[in-house]
N, C-alpha and C positions, 0 to 999 in steps of 0.2 A: 504494500500500500504506500502511495506517495505521501510525503508530508503535506499537511494542509496549507502551510504558509509558504509563500514563494517570495524570496527577497528581491529577485530581478524579474520583472514582468516580461512576457514574451514580446518579441518584435512583431511576430505574426502568429495567429492562432487559427488553425483550420478546424472547422466544426460542422456538423450537420450532414456528414456522409460517411460511407464505409471507407476503411483504410486497408489497402493491400500492402502488407509489410515487406513483400519480396518473396514470400513463399506461402503456401497453404491458402485456405479460404480467407477472405478479408475479415478484419475486425469490424464488429458492429458496435455503435454507441460509444465510440472513442473520439477524442480530439487530439490534435498534434500541435505542440508548441514549438516555435522556432526562435532561437535567441542567438545573436551574433553569427548568423550564417549556418548554424548547426541545429539539429533537432534536440531540444532541451527536455521534452517529455512526450510520452504517449500515455494519455490518462483517460479514464472514463469521463464521459460528457458531464457527469455530475460534479466532477472536480475541476472542470475547465475554467470556471470563472476566476479562480485564484491566480491564473496566469495573465489575466487581463489588467493592464495598466492604462494610464491616460493616453499613451502613444501606441498602444498595441493595435495592429491592423487585424481585425477579425474577418476571416474569409468564410462566408456561409456557403458550404458546398452544395446545399439545397438538393441533396440526394445524389450528387456526382461522386465519383470514386477518386480518392487520393492515392497515388501510387508513387513508388520511387521513380525518378526519371529513367527513361529508357536509355540503354547503351547499345549501340550498333557494333557488333563484334567483327564486321567485315564490310567496309565501305570505302569508297574512293572520292572523298569530298572535293579535292582540288580539281581533278579532271571533270567531275560532275558539274561543279560550278563554272568551269571554263566552257564546257559544252553549252550550258545555259546562255552564255554570253557570245557564243559563236553560231554556226549553222546547226541548229538544234532540230533533230528529226524525231525526238522521242514521243511526240504527240501525234505523229502521222498515222492516219487510219488505214492506209494501203499504199501500194507502190506509186500510184499516180499522185497521191497527196505528198509522198516523200519527194518525188521529183519536182512537184510544184513549189515545195518549200525551199528546195535548193535554188530554183530559178528566182524566187522572190528574194532570197538572201543575196544572191549574186547581183541582182538588179539594184538592191539597196546598198550594196557595198562595192561600187565599181572600181575603187582604188586598191582593193585587196588583191595582191598578185596570185595568191592561192586561196581557194575556198576550203576551209577545214571545219571539222565539227564531228558530229556523229549522232547515234541514237536510232539508226534504222533497224527494223525488225526482220529477221531472216524469214519468218513465215509470210511476209508480204511478197516474196519473190520465189519463182519456181526453183525448187531444189535448194532454197536458202541462199542463192547466189545471184545478186543483181548484176546486170550487164553494164559495161562501160558505155555502150551506145545510148542507154537511157540518159546518162549524164551528158554525153556529147550533144544530145538534141537540145539541151537548154544552156549548157556552158561549154561551147566548143573551143573557146580561145584561151581559157585559163585552166591550170591544173586544179582538179577537185579530188580530195582525199577525205573519206568519211568513215569513221569507225562504226562497227555494228553496235547495237545496244549492249551486247554481252562482251564487247571489246576483244573478241577472239577472231574477228575478220575485218577486212578493210574493203571498201568500195571505191574504185578509182576510175576516172575518165581517161580517154586516150592521151590527152595532153599530159596528165600526171605520169602515166606509164612511160611515155616517151622521155619525159624529163628525167625519170629515174634510170633510163637506159635498160628497161626491161623489154624483152621480146621473146619470140618463140624458142630461142636458144638458151634462155635463162633457166637454169635447173631449179627444181623445188629445193628449198633449204631442208636440212635434216629435221627441223622442228616445225615444218609448215607445208602448205600446198597452194599452188596457183591453179585456179579454175581456168580451163583453156578451151579455145575454139578448136574445130576439127584439125586445123593445121598447126596447132600448138600455140597460136597467138594468145596472150593473156585475155581472158574474157571480161575481166573487170573486178573479180572478187579474189582476195588474197587472205588465206587463212593462217592463223597463228603466226609463226615466225616469218612467214612470207610478207606480213605487213611491214616488217622492218626494212624491206627493200627500198622504201621511200625515205628512210630516215636521213640519208645523206644529202637530200635535195629539198625536202619540204621545210618551210620556215619553222623555227622553233617558237614555242610559246614564250613571250616576253615575261620578265619578272613581275611587271605591274599587272598584266592580265592574269597571271597565275595567282597573285595575291588577291585581286578582286574576285577571282573564282572561289577561293577559300572563304572569303567573307560572305559571298552570296550563298554558298553551300551551307555555311554555318547558320545563316538566317533560316534557310529552308528546313534544316534538321531541327533546330530549336522549336520551330513552329509545329513540328510533329512530336514534340515531347522528348527529344533526344538531347541528353545533357552530357554525353560522353560517347566516344567511339574508338575503334581500332582502325586506323588507316592501313589498308591491306597492301599498299605499294608506296613505300617511301624510298624512292630511288630516282632513276632518270628514265625518261622516255614515255611514260604513260600519258596518252593524249597529247604528246608533244611537249609536256612540261619537263624541263631539264633537271630540276633539282627540287623535289618536293620538300626535303628537309629545310631548305633555305626559306621556303614559303612559311613554314611553321615558325622558324627562327625569327622571321620578320614580325609575325603576329605576336609572338611573345615579347619582342622588343617594344612594339607599339602598344601593347596591352589590349589588343583587340580579340585575342583568343579567349572565349568565355567557357567553352566546353573543356572537359578533361579528355586528353588524347593520348593514346598509345600508338606509336608509329612502328609499323613492321618494315624493317629495312629489307630492301629488295636484294635477293641473292641472284647474281648474274651466273646463270648456269654454265656459261662458257668460261667462267673464271675459276680460280683455284681456292685452296683453303686459306690463302693469305688474306682473303676477304674478311676473315674473322677478326683479325687484328684491327683492320680499318673500322669494322663495326663496333668493336670495343671502344675505340677512340671517339666515335660519334656518339655512342651511348653516354660516355663520360661527359662529353661536351654539353649535351642536353641536360644531364643531371645537374650541371652547374648553372644553367640558365635561369631556372624558375623552380618554384617549390613543388614540382611534381605535376604541373598542369599538362605538360607534354613530355613524354619519355620515348626512348628508342630501344627498349629492351627486348624487342621481338624481331624475328627474321622470317621473311616470307619465302617459301619454296613452292615453285610450280611443279607439281608431280606429273600432271597431264593436261589435256585440253578440255574440250566439251563434246558432248555426245551428238549434238545436232550437226556438227561438221565432221563427225567420226574421228576425232582426235582424242577423245576420252579413252584412257587405257582400260581395256576390258579383258576379262579372263577368257571370253569366248569371242569368236569372230563376228564382225558386223555382217549383215546380209545385204544383197543387192536389191534392186527394184523388184526382182522376180522371186525374192525370198530364198535365194541360194546363198550359201556361205561364201564369203570372200576370204582373202588372205590377210585382211586388215583387222587388227585388234587394237587400233589406236596407238597413241604415242606415249611412251614414258620419257619425259623430257630429261630426266636425270637417271642414269644407270642405277639400278637398285643397290648394287654393292657400293657405288659412290655415294648414294643417298644415305646409306647407313653410316658411312664415314663422316659425312658432313654433319648429320644430326648429332652424332656422338660428340663431335668437337664443339658444336654450338651449345649443346646441353652442358658440357663440362665448363664452358665459358660463362654459364649463367644466363644464357638466352632462352627465351621461349621460342618455339618453332610453330609457325602458322602455315599449315599445308593447304594448298589447293589440291584437293583429291576428289575427283568426281566419279570416275569409273571404278568398278569393283576391284580391278587389278591395282589401280592407284591407291585405293584405300588400304589394300593388303600391303603394298610396298611402303606406304607411310607408317602403318602400324608396326611393320617389321623394323623400320628404322628407329622408332621410339623404343621398341623392345631391345634392340641392339645397344642403344644409348643407356638404358637402365642396366643392362648386363655389365657394361663397362664402368659406368659412373655411379651406379646405385640409384636409389630414389632421390629425386631432386624436386624443387618447387617450380619446375618449368611450366607446368600447366599447358603443355603442348596441345594444339587443337587442329582438327581436320575440318576444313570448310567445304561446303556444297553437298558431298555425300549423296549423289543422285542414285547410285546403285551400290548397295552394301550387302554382301553375303551374310546370311544368318550367323555363321561362325565368326565372321569379323565383327559383327555387332556386339558379340559377347566380349571381345578383347578390349573395348574402350575402358570399361571399369577396371579390368585387370591391370591395364597399363597406365591408369590415371590420365588417359587421353580424353579430351573434351570434344563432343560432337557439336560443331558450329553450324547450325542449320539456317538455310535460307528458305523459310517455310512458304513464302509466296509462290514458289515454283512447284509445290507439292499438290498439283491439281491438273486435271485434264485441260489443256489449252492447245491452240493450233500448232505452236512450235514443237511441243512434245508429241502431239498426236500425228502430225504430218511429217516431221523431219527426224524424229527420233525413234519412237516405238516401232514403226514398220521395219526398221533396219536392225532391230535387236532380236535376240533369240526368243523363242517361245518361253513364256513365264517371266520375262524381264519386267513386265508391268508390276508384278507383285512385289518387286524389290526396289521400286522407285521411292526414294526419300523415306526410308522405313523408320520414322520417328517412334512409332509405337514399340517396335522391336528394340530400339536403342534404349528406351525408357525401361522396358521390362527387364532388360539385361543390366540395368543399373548405371547406364551411361549418364554423365553429367552433361546438360545441354547449355549452350550459349546460342544467341541468335543474332543474325545480321541480315542486311538487305542486298549487299553487293551493288548498291546504287552507284553509278547511273545505269547499271545493267537492268535493274527493275526498280519499282517504286520503293522509296525509303520509308514509307508509312508503316510503323510497327503494327498498328491495328489491322491493316489489310492482311499482313502476314499472319498475325495471331488468329484471325478469322479462318484462314485456310489450314493452319496447324490443327485447329479444333474440328473443322468440318471436312477437310480434304476436297472441298468443292468451292469454286469461286462464286462470289455473290451473283445472284440472278442468273446462274447457269444451271441447266438441267444436265446432270452428269452423275455417274457413279463415283463414290469417293475413290481417288487414285490409290491403288494398292490394296483397297479393301478397308472396311470400317476399323479393323484392328490396328491400322497405322495412325489413327487419330490420337491426339493427346488432349488432356483436359485443359480448361482455360487457365487454371492456377499454374499448371506446369508450363504452359506457353508464356504466360506473363512472367513467370520466374526466369525463363530462359532469356528474356529481353531485359531483365533487371538484374537480379542477383547473380544469374548465370553468366551474363556478359561481364558484370563487375568482377567476378571470380577470374575469368579469363584475362581481364585487364589488370589483375593484381591490385584492384581498387575495392575489394570486398571488405577491407577494414574500415572504410569510411563512406562508401556509396553502395547502391544496389539494394539497400534495405531502409525501411523506416524504423529507426531504432535510436534510442537516446545516444547522443554523442556523434552520430553520423551527420555528414553534410546534408543540408536541406536542399538537395537536388530532387525536385518533385515535379509531378505532372498531375493535372486534374482532367479526368475523362468524363464526358457526358454524352449519352446516358452511361451510367455504371454498367460496364459490359457483363458483370456477374448477374445483372437483373434481366438480361436480354436472352431470348431464344438463341441457340447456337447459330442459326442461319441469319441472325441480325447483328452479330458482334461487330461487323464492319461499320455499323451506324455510330458506334462509340468514337467520338473524336476529341481532340485536345482543345480545352478551353483556356488553359494557362500552363505555362512552364516556368519553373523557378530554379535558379542556380545559386547555391549558397545563400538561400533565403531571399534572394532578390527576384522580383518579377521581371522576366526577360521576354516573355511573350504573352499576349492576351488576345483572344479571338475578338473581343469587343473593342479593343483599342485601335 
């Protein structure tokens, strides 16, 4: 029982709604007091009045839900913000609309030597591969290079292909593929590492544009209730940004970074183990810059590609259009033996490893690497996590808890939609649908969950993703739950993944991710309370306000 007399009144008092503390069902009939940027008490409503002083701001939730602020465990804010400021195709409804948006942008920006941006959807184009001629028809005289929404493919016009010196004789890189016409001429789509063929000629993103992109992205994320995130690519080259770390460094210096950020340093897979020493230096530099608002204690490893362009690493072969097995099982971007060596060294150096692991073979190879690190180094507090997890064998699902590996889920993808149904499932083996994003199996096997969006690959809205995690069906869509009803998770588990689960991955579970006395008042108010809604209406719950360290940083009404 709390003491009845309070010497220091609260700065803010939340009352009149349920309180999700970061796990289990919400508390009913409780109030939350905030003092000096931290949570000073969680008390029964009957005791709340003693926390009210003459300057206390009383927030009547009026039946809304108070939750810890969301944390996105896998997101690309800098490139997402830059794309919003460039040729942005993420809202295009079909191929014709995408082309029209390119033309409108080119017409509005006649002085730009190259048209750059991204956000096009593979399912808008036959075979997921748009043609150069579509762009040539609207921008014939300037190079155009546009990243796909999932950032695993590039769409280019003829002028860009010529400027890069690419032709029918250009071989596919070992980590990518060029879509070709009958005579070998590049058709306009470049997958995975083939996208890098433009890097030596296309203009780089300037420092000011990259900085503006981060600030724009931060505004977008805070409005969705996101108070912290893990940037899944702090390196060079993503979306043309040359040095993501420098963008965060500038934001820290200017005092404009409001969210708490963990940066995953990018592992250049063509480089050697000497990268570890360089990463240690960058980690130490950031540790000295600020009181923990941004850190670089994580390393990102790309184990494979994506299933829709058949570069995700699979245990079984992809099929062709006629249902026959091919010789393609996708790409392991890092040799498995080499991967084990890299992870073991990173783990010994105190780094967390953030794996991109989408296919079932990639998941196995990543878990094998974690197991090898544990065998050599013993148990550490690395909190290594595997992101995406589109296809996971049942035996591998059981290994997460055994190895203290975290399942970093992008739940928005766990539903029937055109890209999955048209570009992926028809080319996988029989029974593969049952293994798509098996969240239910992971939970039953004791895996710890974190959650992220991969924005700008897909929407950054946590409530949209949480809706699908619970239902496995997109709002207003008539479809069977992907993988079967047993792959659903309950609302409290999905909310925990986006709050306390991601805080754990970010090594911020000591002061964020929970509503608990002494924790930072990083909070979000959701209306309607999603716990009061039918499962198929969870998406209606939206953010009305976001608070960081007790300060109102977003209000839907302001």
